C-alpha positions, -999 to 999 in steps of 0.1 A, spaced: 378 37 412 357 17 385 355 28 348 354 14 316 389 24 308 421 13 328 431 41 348 469 40 364 467 52 401 493 75 405 492 86 440 464 81 470 461 95 501 432 104 526 421 136 508 418 123 472 436 107 444 450 111 412 452 85 382 465 84 347 445 76 316 472 65 288 444 57 264 432 96 266 465 110 280 443 129 311 451 130 346 421 124 367 421 142 402 398 133 428 395 157 454 366 167 477 346 147 464 347 157 429 367 143 396 384 167 377 395 154 341 427 170 328 455 172 303 490 169 314 500 205 306 467 215 325 474 195 357 509 210 356 493 243 354 472 236 383 498 226 406 522 252 398 490 275 408 488 258 441 526 262 451 522 296 441 498 301 471 518 312 506 500 293 528 523 311 560 509 343 547 473 329 543 474 315 577 488 347 594 464 371 575 433 384 599 417 399 567 383 376 557 396 375 520 425 350 535 403 329 551 396 309 512 414 306 479 399 310 444 422 286 420 412 283 383 435 276 354 434 277 319 424 241 304 405 233 338 368 233 338 363 237 376 371 263 398 384 256 433 375 273 462 396 260 489 401 266 528 440 268 544 436 231 553 419 221 519 446 236 505 473 223 524 462 184 516 454 193 478 489 208 476 505 173 490 480 156 467 495 171 438 530 173 447 529 137 457 509 128 421 538 153 403 566 133 421 556 101 415 550 109 376 585 120 373 598 90 391 578 70 371 589 89 342 629 83 352 623 46 356 610 42 320 637 64 305 664 41 327 648 11 314 646 19 279 680 29 277 694 -3 296 672 -23 270 680 -3 237 720 -10 249 
C-alpha cells in the first residue's frame, strides 16, 4: 500500500490486509476493496463483535435474516454488511492481525527487558 506515512504491515491474506500507522496510532483494515482507519480500541471492539457471531448457527439457519450480518461498532465509521463466507475470512483476517500484534508486543517487551538488564 502506497502512502505518504510509512505503514507497518501486520497481516496480509487473499481477503485483505491490516496495517499499522505508528505516527497516528491507527490500524488500517483493507477488506473487500475498502480501507477503514481505526484507533486500536475500535479495532479490538470490531474483532470482539465479529468473534461474537456464531458462524455455525448462521450456516444452519434457514431464516433469510441469517444470510447477512450487520456489524457496526463505536469508533468505526463503516458499517459492515457481510455474508457467511465474507464473515469467515474477515474473522480470520482480524484474528491473525490481533495475534501478530500481540506477538509483536511480547517480543518488544522481552527485548526491552533484556536490554534494560
